[in-house]
C-alpha positions, 0 to 999 in steps of 0.5 A: 497528502504528505509532502516528500520532504516529510517522507524523507525526514521520517525515513532518515529518523529510522536510519533508512537511506533513501535514494532518488535515482530518477530525481525527487518525485513529484508527489501531488496531494490527492484524496484518491489514487485509482488503479493504474494511477502513478503513485510513490513507492520505496523499492528495495535495492539489491544487496543493500539492507537499510536502504531503498529508492523513492520512485513513482510507479503505476499501481497494478499491472495487467494479469493474464486475462487483462484485468489489473493485478492491484493486490496479491495474496501474501500467504505461503510466498517468500518474496525474495526480491522486488519488495516495496513500501507503498506510501499512503496516509489512508486506504479505503474499504467499501460495504453495502449501503445502509439504505436499501434504496441507495446504490452507492456503497458506504466508503470507509477511510482507514488511517493509522493511529498516531501516524501522519502516514504509513507504508503498505507492504507491496511488490513490484515488477516490470511488465512488457506493456506498462513498464514497472508497476506495483501491487499491494499484498493482502492477508486475512483481515485482522480485528480492525478491518474484519468487520468491513471485509474478509481480506485486507492489505498489510500496513507495516509498523515503522519498525518493520519498514527496513526489514521489508526492504531487506529480502534476506529477512523472511517475509513471514517475519514482517507480514503481520497484522497490526494489533487491534485499535491500530487502524482507525475507520471513518465512514465516508458516504458514497463513492466519488464519481469514477472511484475504483471499488477494489475487492481484495483477493 
């Protein structure tokens, strides 16, 4: 729900250069981004430290079985290239309904304390069938997400963004779970029609 101008300003404040090689992306305000939708990312630039390219790319590529690869385990991997920041102002987790007669799952929106928006650690790759696409990295859940799921995506603090865009910085130095109280959950009852219910791997 954050406009591109604000996004560019925030990167400028951090002295991270953002290029737009495909023109200024059209980032429409949306409450939900579903798997296979196109969404904004900032991908790393080979040989550049505090810099990235703002582009729109598909969320997920087809895996060997055809199922979408929308998240990716981060443990014991170096991610020496193709890193990206996935731009978001929140993410969802789902839990069983409190009402045994209700089939719809409880939906929880997580936002970051004192942030209008934030970045999620991701990687991107080119796929022969769908072109370039991105996926979110995951780790064992920290204190904020743990009560809702045993795995979580990895939101990054602002001072980690430049390091994630620089493949020379070891991934293990960047991919850390944020302290308790950083991610704020708000319950949203029921999934909207057609919403995707991802289970983090």
